[in-house]
C-alpha positions in Angstrom: -11.1 5.4 21.3 -10.5 7.0 18.1 -6.8 7.1 18.2 -6.7 3.3 19.2 -8.5 2.6 15.8 -6.3 4.4 13.8 -3.6 2.5 15.4 -5.0 -0.9 15.1 -5.6 0.3 11.4 -2.1 1.2 10.8 -0.9 -2.0 12.5 -3.5 -4.3 9.8 -1.8 -1.8 6.9 1.8 -2.6 8.0 1.0 -6.4 8.3 -0.3 -6.6 4.9 2.4 -4.8 3.1 5.1 -6.7 5.0 3.2 -10.0 3.9 3.6 -8.7 0.0 7.3 -8.3 1.0 7.7 -11.6 2.3 5.8 -13.2 -0.7 8.3 -11.4 -3.1 11.4 -12.2 -1.0 10.5 -15.9 -1.1 9.5 -15.6 -4.8 13.0 -14.2 -5.6 14.7 -16.8 -3.7 12.8 -19.3 -5.9 13.9 -17.4 -9.1 17.2 -17.3 -8.1 17.4 -21.3 -7.3 15.5 -22.0 -10.9 18.5 -19.9 -12.5 21.2 -21.9 -11.0 19.4 -25.1 -12.0 19.2 -23.8 -15.4 22.9 -23.4 -15.6 23.7 -27.0 -14.6 20.9 -29.1 -16.1 22.2 -30.8 -19.2 18.9 -32.7 -20.2 16.6 -30.1 -22.5 13.6 -31.4 -21.2 14.4 -30.8 -17.6 16.1 -27.3 -18.5 12.9 -26.3 -20.3 10.5 -27.2 -17.2 12.9 -25.3 -15.0 12.7 -22.4 -17.4 8.8 -22.6 -17.4 9.0 -22.5 -13.6 11.0 -19.6 -13.6 8.9 -17.9 -16.0 5.8 -18.5 -13.8 7.7 -17.2 -10.7 8.7 -14.0 -12.7 5.1 -13.6 -13.4 4.0 -14.1 -9.7 6.9 -11.7 -8.5 5.3 -9.0 -11.0 2.0 -9.6 -9.5 3.1 -8.8 -6.1 4.8 -5.8 -7.2 1.8 -4.5 -8.5 -0.3 -5.3 -5.5 2.5 -3.7 -3.1 2.4 -0.7 -5.5 -1.3 -0.1 -5.3 -1.6 -0.9 -1.5 1.6 1.7 -0.9 -0.5 4.4 -3.2 -3.2 4.5 -0.7 -1.2 5.0 2.4 -0.4 8.1 4.4 3.1 10.2 3.0 5.3 8.7 5.6 4.7 5.3 4.6 4.2 5.6 1.0 7.6 7.4 0.7 9.3 4.5 2.5 7.8 1.7 0.5 8.1 3.7 -2.7 12.1 3.5 -2.2 11.7 -0.2 -1.5 9.5 -0.9 -4.6 12.3 0.9 -6.3 14.9 -1.6 -5.0 12.8 -4.4 -5.5 12.1 -3.5 -9.4 15.7 -2.9 -9.7 16.4 -6.7 -8.0 13.6 -8.4 -10.2 14.9 -6.7 -13.8 18.5 -8.0 -12.5 17.3 -11.4 -12.2 15.6 -11.3 -15.5 19.0 -10.2 -17.3 20.6 -13.2 -15.4 17.7 -15.6 -16.3 18.1 -14.6 -20.1 21.6 -15.0 -19.8 21.5 -18.5 -18.4 19.0 -19.5 -21.1 21.5 -18.3 -24.0 24.3 -19.8 -22.1 22.4 -23.2 -21.7 21.5 -23.1 -25.6 24.9 -22.4 -26.6 26.2 -25.4 -24.1 23.7 -27.6 -25.7 25.2 -26.8 -29.2 28.9 -27.0 -28.3 27.9 -30.6 -26.2 26.3 -31.5 -29.8 29.5 -30.5 -31.6 31.7 -32.0 -29.1 29.7 -35.4 -29.3 30.2 -35.1 -33.0 34.0 -34.9 -32.9 34.9 -31.1 -31.7 38.2 -30.2 -30.9 39.7 -30.1 -27.5 40.4 -26.4 -27.4 36.9 -25.6 -28.0 35.9 -27.9 -25.2 38.2 -26.0 -22.9 36.8 -22.7 -24.1 33.5 -23.8 -23.1 34.4 -25.4 -19.8 35.8 -21.9 -18.7 32.7 -20.2 -19.8 30.8 -22.9 -17.7 33.0 -22.1 -14.9 32.5 -18.4 -15.2 28.9 -18.9 -15.3 29.2 -21.1 -12.2 30.7 -18.2 -10.5 27.8 -15.7 -11.5 25.4 -17.8 -10.2 27.3 -18.0 -6.9 27.3 -14.2 -6.7 23.5 -14.3 -7.8 23.3 -17.0 -4.3 25.3 -14.3 -2.6 22.8 -11.4 -3.7 20.0 -13.3 -2.9 21.5 -14.2 0.8 22.2 -10.5 1.3 18.8 -9.6 0.3 17.2 -12.0 2.7 19.3 -10.7 5.5 18.4 -7.3 4.5 14.8 -8.0 4.4 15.3 -9.8 7.8 16.8 -6.5 9.3 14.0 -4.3 7.8 11.5 -6.4 9.3 13.2 -6.4 12.7 13.4 -2.5 12.4 9.9 -2.4 11.6 9.1 -4.9 14.8 10.9 -2.8 17.0 9.1 0.4 15.5 5.8 -1.0 16.1 6.7 -2.1 19.7 7.9 1.5 20.2 4.3 2.9 18.7 2.6 0.4 21.2 4.6 1.9 24.1 3.8 5.5 23.2 0.5 4.6 22.7 0.2 3.1 26.1 2.4 6.0 27.7 -0.3 8.1 25.9 -3.3 6.5 27.7 -1.7 6.5 31.0 -1.1 10.2 30.6 -4.6 10.7 29.5 -5.9 8.7 32.5 -3.4 11.0 34.9 -4.8 14.3 33.3 -8.5 13.1 33.9 -7.8 12.1 37.6 -5.9 15.7 37.9 -9.2 17.1 36.4 -11.4 15.3 38.9 -9.1 16.1 42.0 -9.2 19.8 40.7 -13.0 19.6 40.5 -13.0 17.9 43.9 -10.8 20.6 45.4 -12.9 23.4 44.2 -15.8 21.8 45.5 -14.4 21.4 49.1 -13.2 24.9 48.7 -16.5 26.2 48.1 -17.9 24.0 51.1 -15.4 25.4 53.4 -15.8 29.1 52.2 -19.8 28.4 53.1 -18.9 27.2 56.5 -16.5 29.9 57.2 -19.5 32.3 56.4 -21.9 30.4 58.8 -19.2 30.6 61.6 -18.7 34.6 61.1 -22.7 34.7 60.8 -23.1 32.8 64.0 -20.4 34.5 65.6 -21.8 37.9 64.9 -25.4 36.4 66.1 -24.0 35.5 69.4 -22.2 39.1 70.1 -25.7 40.6 69.1 -27.6 38.1 71.5 -25.0 38.8 74.1 -25.4 42.7 73.6 -29.3 42.5 74.0 -29.0 40.5 77.1 -26.7 43.0 78.8 -28.9 45.6 77.7 -31.7 43.9 79.3 -29.8 42.9 82.4 -28.7 46.7 82.7 -32.4 48.0 82.1 -33.6 45.4 84.9 -31.0 46.4 87.4 -31.9 50.3 86.7 -35.5 49.6 87.5 -34.9 47.7 90.2 -32.4 49.9 92.0 -34.2 53.2 91.1 -37.3 53.3 93.3 -35.4 52.4 96.5 -32.9 55.5 95.8 -36.0 57.8 95.5 -37.3 56.4 98.8 -34.3 56.9 100.7 -34.3 60.5 99.4 -37.6 61.3 100.6 -37.3 60.1 104.3 -34.3 62.2 104.6 -35.9 65.4 103.4 -38.7 65.2 106.0 -38.4 67.5 108.9 -38.4 66.1 112.3 -40.5 67.7 115.3 -39.1 67.8 119.0 -40.9 65.8 121.5 -42.4 67.7 124.0 -41.8 66.3 127.8 -44.7 66.5 130.3 -44.4 69.2 132.7 -45.2 68.4 136.4 -47.8 70.4 138.5 -46.6 73.1 140.9 -47.0 72.0 144.7 -49.7 73.9 146.7 -48.6 75.6 149.8 
């Protein structure tokens, strides 16, 4: 259905945005590790290699953020607003790491210069100051590591929240499909009930018609029976009446002859 296509497209978009976020998080973690290495590497060649790798990782992070920003601009307002806030946070984190990277490089260069001076006979006070500076830098790098871990934990919480949100959306979509099917079944049942009602109405009309026809036939039969009885009994009544109206003549008795004297 159309809703399912939109839901699938939304899942694909969310998966792509999550991929960009995961890639950015991995790159940021690698950058943090490289910054820590730069502050601890004493060999100039190794440090330069680590700096080059960090610069390459910064370029990858910027490219990932650009891709994420372009993809966010083409999303609906709700998704665009959420990821715009995240983009601001990611950009601020990247700028902070760039500043830390610059400080680490500067410190490494100064440390290299101090080491060269110490190797040529610098006094102990400068050496202790450099050691304290190195300790402060190590403390800063540890804070960077903790920040990176907190960021990874935050991203994990965000991913978990989004996963729960996707599960909720999937459940809502399933419930919506169930409600849609139930509504269709109710419509079909309503139509069946309407059809049954019409059939029952027709049957009732036919029963009434049949009853009226039966009463009519019964009335006609009674009329016919009455007429037959009337016709059958009327001639007998007339015959009996005629017989009673005819006068009867007295019967004459024979007279005996008189005797001869």
